[in-house]
N, C-alpha and C positions, 0 to 999 in steps of 0.2 A: 337446883337443876344441874345436870351433868351433861357435858358435851361429848360427842363421839364423832368418828369420821366414817364416811361411806367409802369403802375401798374401791379400787378399779374394777373388781368383779362383783360389784353391787352388794357387798357384805357389810353388815353393821356389827361392830363389836360392842357388847355391853360391858360396862365397867364391872370389875370384880365385886365391889360393894353392892351394886344393884342386883347382880346375879345372886349373891349370897342372901340379900334381904328377901328376895323372891323365892329362894330355894331352887333356882334353875340349875340343872346339871349339864355337863357337856353332852351334846347329841340330843338333848331334849327338843321336841317339836313344839313350836309356838305358832300362833296365828297372828297375822298382821291385818288390822282393820283400819281403813281410812275413814275419817269423819270430817265434818266441817270444822272441828276443833283441832285436828291434827291426825296423828297416827297412834293407834292403840295396839300394844303388844300384849297378847294373852297366852297364858299357858293352856295348852290343849290337854284335855283329860282323857286318858285311856278308858274306853268303855268298860273294860274288864275291871279296872281299878275302881271306877265310879260305882259299878254294880256291886262289887264286893263290899264297898263301903256302905252302901244302902242296905244290903242284905245282912251285914254283920249284926245289925240291931236285933235280928230275929233269931240269932244263934242262942239256944237255951242251954246247950251242953258243950263242953270242950270237944275239940275234934277227936274222932276215934283213932285208935292206933291202927296200923296196917293189919295187925293180927285180928282185931275186932272187925275191921272191914271185911277181911277174908272170911271170918266165921259167919258174918251176916250174909255174905254172898253165897256161901255154901249152903246155909240154911234155906235161903230163898230158892236156890236151885233144887234142893231136896224136896221142898214143899211143892214146887211146880211139877216135878217128876211124880210125886205121890198123887197129886191131883189128876194127872193124866192117867195114872194106873187105875183110878176109881171109875173112869168113864167107860 
C-alpha cells in the first residue's frame, strides 16, 4: 500500500511507481468511482483508440500509401462520371 496526500485544492497525487506501473501519463483522464470498499481509479479509454484496436483485427492489408489512396479516389470519380454519361 502507498499513502498519498489530498492537497488543499482537492488534488491527489499518485506516486511515480504507481503511475509507471499503470502506464498513466501526465494529463491523462481517469475516472473515480466510489464503492462500499473504497475508491477505484480507472483509466478512461478514448473511443477512437478503443475502436481502432477492435477494428485492427480486420485489417488484411497494410495501409495504402497516399499515392495509392489518390489513385483509388481518382478512379472512383472517373467511374462515377462515366456512369452519369451513360444515363
